Every structure is written in structure tokens, then in C-alpha cells.
N, C-alpha and C positions, 0 to 999 in steps of 0.2 A: 504493500500500500504506500509506504513512504517513497519507494523508488518511482512508482507511477506518478505520485504527486510531484516528485522532484522533476521528472521529465516535463510535465505540463508547466510547472512553475518556471523552470529554466527557459523553456521555449517562448512563453509569452513575455517573460522579463527581457529576453534578448530582442524580441520584436520591438518592444516598447523603447528599450535603450537605443536600438538602432535608429528608430524614428526620431528620438530626441537629439542625437548627435549627427544625423544625416548620413549614416553609412548604410550600405546594403545589408539587409537583415540576415541574409544567408551567411554572411561572413561571421557575424557575432553568434549565430546559431551553431556553426561549426566549432568555433572557439569554445563555446559553452559545453558542447558535447565532448570535445577533447579533454577539457579540464575535468568534467564529471566522470568520464570513462577511464581512458588509459592513464591519465596523469594522477588523479586522486583515488581512483578505484571505487568511487561512490556508486557508479552505475555499471551493471553488467546485463545488458539487454538480453543476451542469450539465456542467462540464468533466470531472468524475470519472466520472459515470455515463452521460452522454450520453442517447441515446434510451431507455436502460433506466430513467431516473429515475422517470417516472410509472407504468410497469408495476410497478416495485418498491414504490412508495408504495401503489398500488392493492391489490396482493396482501397487503401488510402490514396495511392497514386491514381487509381481508377476514378475516384471521386474528384480529385484535383483536375484530371484531364477532362472529365465531363463538364466541369465548371469552365475550363478553358475553352472547350468547344462551344459552350453556350455564349461566349463573348465574340464569336466570329459571325459577322454579318456578310451575307453574300453580296450585298451592294458595294462593299469595299473592294471586291474583286474587279469591278469595272476599271479601276485605276491600276491595281497592282496584281491582277490575276496572272498575267503573263510572267511577271517577275517571280511571284511566289511559286508558280508551277515549275519554273526552271530551278529555283533554289532547292526545292524539295525532291527533285529528280536528278538533274545533272549535277547540281551542287552536292547532293548527298553522295552520289557515286564517286565524285572527285575527292570529297573529304574522306570517304571510306578508304579509297585506294591510297591516297597520300598519307593518311594517318597510319595505315597498315605498314607502309614502307618505312615511315619514321619509327614505329615501334620495333620493327624487325632489325633495323640497322643502327638505331641510336640506343634502344633499350636492350637489344640482343635477345629478344624473346623468340621462342619457337614460332614457326609460321602460323600454327593454329591459334595460340593466344594473341599473336599480333593481329591476325585478321579479326578476331573477336573484339579486341580493344579498339581497333579502328572503327568497327561498327558501333560500339557503345558510345564513342566520342563524337558521332555525327550529331547528337542531340544538343539542343540548347534548352528550351522549355519555358513555359509561362511563369514558373516560380522565380526565375531570375530576369527574364526579359521584361515582364510587365513593370516591376519596380524601377528597372533601369530606364524604361521609356518615360516614366513619370518624371524622372530627374532630367532627362535629355530634352523632352518636349520637342521632338523633331517635327518636320513637316509631315503632312498626312501621308504622302507617298512612302517616305522612309519608315514612318511609324507603323503604318498598316502592313507593309511588307515584312518588317521584323516581327510583328505580333503574329501574323499568319504563319510565318515560317516557324517561329518558336513553338506554337501550339501543334501544328501538323507534324513537325519533325519528331516530336516525342514518340507517338505510336509507330511512326515509320522506322525510327532508329531502334526502338525496342523490338519490333518484329524482325528487323534485319539481324539484330544480335541473336535473337532466338533461332533464326534459320541457320546462322553460322554455327551456333552451339549444337543444334540438332545434327547438322552434317558432321561435326567433329565427334559427337557421341555415337553416330552411326558407323564410324570407322575411319573418318578423316576427310580431308578436303576434296578427295576424289568423288565423294558421294554427293555430287551436285544435284542429282535427281531428287534427293530427299528435300533439299532446300527449295527447288522449283515447285514441287508438289505442295510443300508446306506454304509457300507464298500464295499459290492459287487458292488453297483451302482457307487461308487467313482472310483473303479479300472477300470470298463468298460468304464465309461465316460472319465476318464483320458487317458487311452490308445488310445481310438478312436479319441478324439479331438487332442491329441498330434501328432498322425500319420497324421491326416488330415491337421492340421496347418503346420507342417513341410513339409509334402509332397507337399502342394500347393506352399509354398515358393520356394522349390527346383525346382518344375516344371516350375514356372514362370521365375526363374533366369536362369535355364538351357536353356530355349528357347530364352533368351535375350529379353523378353517382358517387362523388367523393366530396365530403364537406371541405371547406377551405383549410381548416386547421389540420387536416390529414393529407393535404396535397403535397406538401414538402416532404413529410416522412414517406409517403407513397413513392414519390420520385426517387428518393434515396434508396428505397427497397428495389425499385425497378432498375436503377443503375447497378447496384450490387448483384442483383439476380442476372442481369444481362451479361455482366462481366464474368461471373462464375460460369454461366452456361456457355459463353463463348470460349473460355479457357478449357472447359471440359471437352468441347467438340474439337478445338484446335488450340494447341498450346500457345499461350501468350498472345492470342488474337483479341483478348478482351480490351486492351488499351485502344486498339483501333475501333472496336465496337462502341465504347463509351464516348470517345471523341466525336464520332459521327452522330451518335445519339444526341449529344449536346448541341451540335450544329443544327440538327433537324428541329429540336425544340426551340432554338433561338430564332429560326427563320420561318417557322410556320405562323399563320395568322388566325388560326381557329380559336385558340384559347390564350388567355393571359398567363404568362409564366414568370413574370417579374418577381413575384414573391418567392418562387422556387429558387430562382437564381440568387436572390438576396440570401436565402438560407444557406445555399451552397458556398457563397462567398465567405460567410462567417465561419462555416465549417472548414473551409480551405485553409484559413489562417491557422486554426488550431492544428490541423493535420500536418501542414508543412512544418510548423514549429516542432511538433513532437517527432516527426520523421527525421529531421536533420539531427536532432539531439540523439536519437536512438542510433542512427547509422554512424555518426561520428564517434559515439561512445564505444562502438564495436571494434574500432581499429586498435591493434596492439601498439604499445608504446614504441617498440623498436621500429615500426613502420613509419612513425612520424619523424624519426631522426635518420631515416635511411635515404632521404632525398639528396642525391648527389649531382655531379656534373651532367651525367647522362640524362637524368630526369629533367634537369633544368633545360638542357638542349632540346629535349622532346617537347616540352611546353612551349619554348620559344619557337620551335618549328610549327606547332599548331597555330600560334598566334600570328607569326610573321610570314609564314610561307603557305601553309595549307588553306587557311581561311581566305586570304587575299586571292590565291589562285582559283579556288572554288567559286568565289563570288565573281571574279573577273571573267571567267569562262562561261559561267551559267547566265550572266546578265548581259553578255555581249549581244548588241542589237536589240535589247529589250526596251529601248526607249528611255533609259535613265541617263542622266548626265554623270560626269566623272565625280562630282561631289557626292551625289547620292550613292554611287557605287563605292566610294571611299568609306562612307559611314557604314554601309552594309558590311564591308570587308573588315571593319574594326569592331563589330559587335557580335560576339558569339560566346557568351558565358554558358557554362554547363550547370545543370541543375539536378533536381531530385531524381529524375528518371535514370540519369547516368549513375548516380550514387546507388540507387536501389538495384538496378540490373547488374552492375559490376560486383556488388557485394554477393549477390546470389550466384552468379556464374563463376566467380573466383573460387568459391567453395567447391562447387560441383566439378569444375575442371581439375582442381587440385586432387580431389578424390579419384578422378579418372586417370591420374598419372601424368598430366601435362606439365612439363617443367616450366617454371616461371609463372604459372597461373595464379599463385597466391599474391603476386605483385600487382595484379590487375586492379583490385580495389584500392590499394595504396596509391597507385599512379593516378587513378581516376579522381580520388579526393584531392590529390595535389593539383590536378588540372582544374578542378572546381574552384579551389581556393585562389589559385593564381589568376584564372580568368575573371572571377568575380572582382578581385581587387584591382586588376589592371584595367579592365573595361569600365568598372564602376568609377574609377578615378579619372579616366581619360576620355571616355566617350562623349560626355557632355561638353567639355572644352573643345573637342574636335568638331562637334556638330555646330557649335557657335562660331568657331573660326571659319568654317566653310559656309556660313550663312544659312544653315539648315535648322537652326534653333534660334528662337527669339529671346535674347537675354533680358529685354526690357519691354515686353508686350504691353500695350496700353488699352486693349479692348476690355469689355465688361460682360461678364456672365450674370444674367438676372435669374435668381431663383424665384419664380413667380412670373406668370405671363398674363396677369389680369389687365384690364383696360388701361389704367394709368401707368403700369409698368411698360406697356407697349408704347405709350406716349413718350415716356422718358427715353426708351430705347430708340425710338424713331428720331428724337432730337439728337442723340449722340451719333447715330448712324449718319445723319445729315452733315455732321461735322467731320466725317471721315474716319470714325473709330469703329472697330469691329465690335459687334454685339451678338449675343446669343442668349436665348431664353429657354428655361426648362420648367415644366409644370406637369402635375399629375392630372390636370383637367384637360381632356382631349380637345374640347371646344376652344379653350384659350390657345392651344397650340395651333389649331386650324386657323384661328383669327390672325395669329402671328404670321403664318405662312401666306395668308391672303394679303397681308400688309407688306409682304416682302421682307419680313424679319426671320432669320434662321432660328428655329426652335426645335426642341427635343421633347418628346412625350416620355415621362418617367419621373422617378424620384431622384432628387439630388442627395439623398441620404445614403445610398448604397455605394459599395466599393465599385460596382460596375459602372456607376456614373463617371468615375474618374477615367475609365477606359473607353466608355461608349460615347461621351460627349466630346465633340471636336473643340479642343481648346487652342487651336492655332490662332495666334494673335490676341488671346485673352490673358490679361494680367490682373484683373480685379474681379471680385465676386460681390454682388449686392443681394443679400437675402431679404426679400421684401414681401413675404407672404403675410397673411393675417395671423399665422400661428408662430408665436415667439419661440416655442421649442423647436419647430422645424427650422426656423431661421438659425438658431444656435447650432443645431446638429449639422445643418448644411455647411456652415462655416467650419466646423471642426473637421468635417469630411474632406474639404478641399484645402485645408490649411497646409497639408503636406505638399501639395502641388503648387499652390499660388503663394504660400507664405502668409503667416497670420497678420502681417502688416497690411496686406492687400485684401483682407476679408472684412466685410461690413454687414451689419444687420440693422433693421429698424429698431428704434428704442421702443420699449413697451408702453402701453397706455399710462401705466403708473410707474414712473421712473424709480420710485422708492422700492418697488418689488425687485428691481434689478440688483439691488445691493444684497439680496438674499442668495443670489446665484454667483458662484465663484467666477472670477474674471477669466480663468482658463477654460470655462465652459461656455463662454459667449464671445462674440466678435466685437469689434469696435462699433459704436453706435453711429448711425448715418446722420449727416446733414445738421440736425438741430433737435434739441429735446422735444420740440413740438411735433416732430415729423414721425409720429406713430402711424400705423397703417390706417386706422379709422379717421384720424384727423386729416391725413393726406387725401383719403377717399372723399371726405366731405368737401374739401377744397376743389378737387377736380369735378365733383358732381355739381358744384355751384359755378362752374365756368372758368376756373383758373386753368392756366396752361403753362407749358414749358417754353421758355424763350432763351435765346443766346444773345448776349449783349457784349459788344467790344467796349472795353474801358479805355479811356484816353486821359490825357492830362487835364483836359477841360471837363470831361465827364468821368470822374473817378468813382471810387467806392463810396465816398461820403455823399456825392450827388445822387448816386444810384439808390442808396439807402433812404435818402430824403424823398425821392420819387416813389420808391416801392418799400415803404416801411414794414409791410407784412410779408414781403417776399421771403421764400426759403431757398437760399443758395444750395445748389447741388454739386456742381463741378466747376473747376477752373481749368481752362485750356491755355497752355503755354506753348508757344512755337519753339521748335518744330514738332507738332503733334504730341505733346506731353499732356497727359490727363491727370489732374489731381482730384481725387474724391474727397469732398469736404466731410470731416468727421466732427461729431459733437464734442469730442474730448480734446481735439487738437485743431483749432481754427485760427487762421490768420487772414487778414483782409487781402483780397486780390489787388493787384497792382496795375497801373496803366500799361497798355500793350497786351494785356491778357483778356481772354473772353470768359465771361461768367454765364454759366447755365443755371437757371433758377426757375422756380415755380412762382409765377406772378399772377395778379388779378387779370381777368380777361379784358376788361375795359381800361385800356391804358391812357395815361395823360401824356403830354409832350415829352419826348425822350429822343435821344439820338437814333439814327438808323440801326435796325437790328437784322440779324440773319435768321 
């Protein structure tokens, strides 16, 4: 009991601490696992879980990949479909071949383990790609290509590794017929059970035969059942099945599955945390100190030679510029699937008598650590240097797309700033799109919102719904991406009640203490409007305030294209040469020309 509690506690503590200091969480999870396992001896996963160890790891990875598949939208393939297709086919084969050669001649492994290690290391994975993309904030083309590749390559790499292992177990590399038949069976079983599992879920939910509170548990059961059935029919085909199942659920329109995806997102964080602690704790202490020159050369070859060649050849003529290809070539961190698969096959190959097989897991974990650290520290500066990441975006994401939110967004858009609105009210989203405003239907409270909402050009978040709790939680959700200094929410009707809420649980208050949701609604309903006024030496802030004593200033625009969101807790008067965006009375008196 204490050991299981320690696994969960260490996992979540590492996730939280990584968020606090801005490092990739996988790195701190591995460190925590090493300390708890081989260094201090507090954890021995094999003794704790016994024969259940690898079934638990396998099922957990299946749930993670289902959630990853559920984040893939087919509409994204219109722009990156050709690139993704080449990366997961041509790129995979090149990575496998070159990785095998590097393992054979740099690590001096036998041909069989070399081929298996090359197959294992073709994967990247959503557990490491998605957090890295949040830090990079690349353009849509680069971001979607990396996300799709990272999620699709996991089952492909796992299946490839299984086929190689089966060929080795059947008698050696000459048994290629075993791998060919296994590949065909994997594809057939994966497609059939993914369609059956997703179809059954959709059918039951569409007929309302399952109450809402049971839909998420039922989806979890369906994922685990489809994974187990698939693996029973064809070894290790389950990862492909659950990934395809997630894609089907995400792209169908018959039933609403957002609440299911939210449930899986929360579960994914817990599973990833526990898995990395468990797998890192299993490594023997001597394996951690056995990384020498050969291993360092192998890792360098993967980063500096294998990945750039694979991306360069697979994206040739795919319509990408050299900058996009350079970023793709520099982002390939390895994740949980590589760790899990290598740990399993290293044991089985070692028992089968293959020399050097026991080194596969050690080398894989070394690759995971090195790639996470190197890419995590350098990918964002590279993307910014190449102009594929916006270091200081000025656009605004509005949480809430009600009528006066659309009015403010329209005013900002007219001044040349990117805007985007998100709302759980479908009619509000429809009205946004009819008005030419980009909008997303869904909740800003989910982790999926961080991945599903296009934040290209967005640097500020304004939470302006009627619900103070939704505003606060939306700000907390996006603070990791946009930074807490750029997150704002409306003040509550009673400012005194805000003192009862910890500062860390809410965002900065917008505009003015008077600017609560219902007070702003009352002003807009009585005919007030949003106007942009250029301030000059002759008509400065004092003159403006004299003419509009009841105006509520919203933003200050400074050239060239710098937007300052006015906050109730930090307010300074705009200066001549700046433009003031404010809510003013509809019937204006004499004033200078306005845009």
C-alpha cells in the first residue's frame, strides 16, 4: 500500500514541480523514478506488482493512445496530410534502417537486437510531443504535422517492434514471412475491432441507452475490452486498435463525446505519471552508470544524423519550406511507448539467449532522457529564430462568445489583432462565424482545449462568461501556455467575495471594478458601444475622461501593433500617440475623429 501510494504521490508531485519551474514533466518523472528505485531502493515494481506489471503498463498505454487518437481531427489533414503520410511511412522506414545501422556499429549489438532497437526508437509519442508543442507554439502546419506524427507513430512503431520480435522468436531474421503475415493480420484486426468498438459506443449513446454518468466509464471499458480482444487475436495489435478507435470517436458527429475525452485527459495525466515512475524504478543501478562513449555517439547519431535524414527525404517535394523542415528535423523526443516496449522485449530476448538484449532498455531510457532534455531546451528557441513561433503574440482569446463579447472582438479585429472565441453555447459560436469571427465550440476548461484551439497569434486570454468559477478555471487552464500575466477575468459582482478566493486560483481582474458581467451587459443593452479613439497632445487622456466620464477603458494600442489589456489592479493613463479602446455611451458629444 505504501509503495503504490508513493508511486502516485511521486508522479503527481513531479508533474506539479515540472509545471512550476517550466521543465518537461517527463524529465522530472524519470529522475523521481531513478531516485525511488535503483538509487534509494524504496520502490521495487516487480516485487509490488509481480506478473501484473506489464499487463498494467500495456493497458495504461492503450488508454493514453486512445486519448491521443481522440485529439486528431481529420480536417487538419487538409494542410498536413501529405507530410504526415510520408513521415509515418518513408520517415519510419528510414529511421528504422539508420537506427539499426547505428546500433549495430556504434553499440556493437547483434543484428537481431539492433534491428529491434531501431524499430523501438522510431516512436516519439503524445506524452512528450504535446507538452513540447505547448512550449514551442509553432505555426499550424508544423504543429499539426508533429502532433499527427507523434500520435500515429506510437502504434506503428510498437507493431513494427512486435513483428521484428516475432521473427526473431520464430528462428531469426530469415523468417520474414512471419512478420509479413503478422503485419497483415494486425491491420485487419485493428481496423475491424476499432470500427466495432467505436460503432457500439456510438450506437448505445445515440439511442440514450446509457445515462451520462456511465458514458465515460463505459468508454473506458470499451477501450480496454477492444485492446484485450485485439491483442488476443493478434499480438500487440491493440495499440493500433485503440488509436483508430479514438480517431473514429473524435471525428464522428452522431453523439457528443467531449465529456468522455475530458475524463480520459484527467486519467492520462495520472497514468503517465505512474508509468514513468514504475519503469524508471525498474532499471538496475549499474545500468545508469554504464552510459559511455559508444552510447553517447549513438544518441548523437539519432539526433544529428538519423532524424534530419529521415525528415529531409520523406518531406522532399511535400510543399514545406526549409524552415518548416528544419523544425520537423529537430523535434523527435521519445516517450512512454518506447520505454514500455523496450522494457518488455529486453527481458524476453535476454531469456531467449540474444547477446546484448539486456542493454536495450538501458539504451532506450538514455535516449528518452537525452532527447527530452535536448529538444525541450532547444526546440522553442529554434522555432522562434526561424520565425515559426511567435515570441510576443498580441491576439486575444475570448472565453465566452455572447453578444457583447462579439462586439469587443469585432472592434479588436478591426484594429488588426487576431481574435478567437470559445463557448459551450453552439448558437453563440454560429453567430460568431456568421460575423466573420473565428470561434470554437467547446469548453475552455479541458486539457484538450489547449491542443484543439488554434492559438496562432494569441497572446492574451479574456475570461468573460457570466460564471466566475468558469472564468477562474479557464485562466488556470491556459496559464501554462499564455503565462499568468496575460490571463484576465471579469471581476465578480461583489468584489468583496473575491478576497475569499486565493489569488493563485483566479486571474487578474479586467478593465475596472465596475466591469462585472451583468453591469457590462446592462450597458450594452442600453446602447453603449465599443469605440477606438486616437489620443493626441490636444486631445489626451484628461480631455477624453472629461468627455466620457463613465467610459470603461478596455485596451491601449501602441504602435507597432502592441496591445495592452487594461487591468483593474494595474492601471496607468494612456499617452498621446496611443489608441484607446473603450466602452462609451452610444450618443456621443463632440470629440475628435474616431476609427
